[in-house]
Every structure is written in C-alpha cells, then in structure tokens.
N, C-alpha and C positions, 0 to 999 in steps of 0.2 A: 900871304896871310890875309890880305885885303880882299883877295879874290875869294878866299874861303869865306870870309865873312859875308860878302855879297851874295855868294851861293846860298848860304844858310838864311840870310834875310829873305831871298826871293822864294826860297823852299818855304819858310814860316808863313809868308805873306800869301802865297799860292794855297798853302793848308788852310789858313784862316779864311780866306775868301771862299774856298770849296765848302768849309764848314757852315759859312754864313748863309751860302746859297742852298744847301741841302733843304732846309725847311720850304723854301720857296719853290723849288723843284717839286717837292711832295704836294704842296697845295695846288700847283698848277696841274699835275697828274691827277689829283683828286677832282679837280674842276673838270678836266678833259673827260674823265670817267663818267662824272655826273651828267655832263652834257650828251655824251654818247647814250647812257641810259636813258635820258629823256627823249632823245631823237629816236630810240630804238620803241619806246613806248608809243610814240605818236605814229611810227610806221606801223605798229601793231594794230592801232585803232584804224589806220587806212586800210589794212588788210581786211579787217572786219567789215568796213564800209563796202569794199568791192564785192566781198561774199554775199553780204545782204542784198546788193544789186544784181547778184549773179553775173558779174563782169569777171569771169575766172581767169581770163588771160592776164588783166591787171592785178588780180588777187595774187597770181603766181608770181609775177615780177615783183611786185611790193613784198612778198613774202621772203623772196630770194634777197632783196635788199635787207629786210630785217635779219635774216640768217647771217649775212655778211657783218653786219653791226654787231649782233649779240655774240658772234665768234670771238670778236676782240675783247669783249668785256665780262663774258661769261665766268661763272664760278669754276673752279678747277674740275668739278664733277660733271660739268657740261649740261646741267639741269635745263637752262633755258634754250640751248641749242637743240637738244632732244626733243624738248616740247615744241620748237619751232618745226623740227623736221616731222613730228607727228602731225602738227597743223598742215604742212606742205602735203602730206600724204592725204588728209581729209579733203583739201582743196582739189587735188588731183581726182580723187573719186568723185567728187560733187561735179566737177568738169566732165568727167567721163560720161556720168550718169545724166547729164544735162540734156533735154531735148535738142537743144542747138549746140551740137559738139563744138567747142572753141578750137581755134587752129593757132598753134604758136609757131612763130617765124624761126628760121634757122638761127638768128642771132640769140634769141631767147634760149632755144634749146642747146646751143653751144655754151651759153653762160651757166646753165643749169648742169651740165654735164661736166664743165670744168669745176664747178663748186663741189659736185660729188666726188670727183677725182682727189680733191684735197682733203676731203673729210672721210673718205671710205675706210681708211686704216682704222680710225678710232670707232666707225659705226657700219661695219661691213654688212650686217644683216639689214639694217633700215635703209641703207643706200641701195642694196640689191633690190629691195621691195619698191622703193621710189624709183628705181631705173626701169623696172617692169612697168610701174603705172605710166611713167613717162612715154614708154614705147607704145602703150595701150593708146594713151592720149594723142600721139602723133600719127597714128595710124589713118 
C-alpha cells in the first residue's frame, strides 16, 4: 500500500513538473526560432553585400549557409527556401556571366551537392536546374 502511494505521488509530481516546464520549453523554442530568423536575415544581407562586390564564390558559400539556416525554420510551404534557391540560381548565373569566371573549390562543390541531395525530393526541377548551372560554373 505504501509503495503504491509512493508511486502515485512520484507520478503526480512528475506530471506536475512536466506541466510546469511546458510553457518554459515553448518560450525557449520561440527564442531559438527568433534567433535563427535574425541570423538568417543577417546572412541574407551578407549575401547581397558579396553580390554587390561581385565576389560570387563568397556569395554562393554564404547563400548556402542561408539555405541551411532557413530550411530549419521555414514555413511548411517552403516559401523562404524556394526563394533562397531562386537567389542561388541568380548568383550562379551572375558568376557564369562574369568576365572573371570564379572557381569553386572541391569542398564547396561537395557541400552544395550534398545539400542538393537532401532537398531534391521536394524540389526536383529546381535542383536539376541548379545542378546544371553548378556544372557549367565548374567547367
């Protein structure tokens, strides 16, 4: 009987502590999302700076950083990810058309390819187009 009472008390205490912690967990999650959104906005500004300076390798690397960040916090419809993929396509085209064709090193190419592998199922047409542009850029 005493053991049953102890078990019930422990169970009730655990349930009460979980209930008390839930709002705190929610606030922490909200703060993390807000921090990630702010970081993504800062990175997007950095991408624009590299584009304006015509340093396309850095713009590509930074845009990939943005895409990885935004993928974690994007809306279910993937609006920001898709917008970011469009921007990556624009950067690739600018780099290809630039008079001093930039060169990506093997590590950057591998990183981009791995990211494409991850998102290809949800974005097959866009990723196929980006792969073509990447191949053209690395010739």
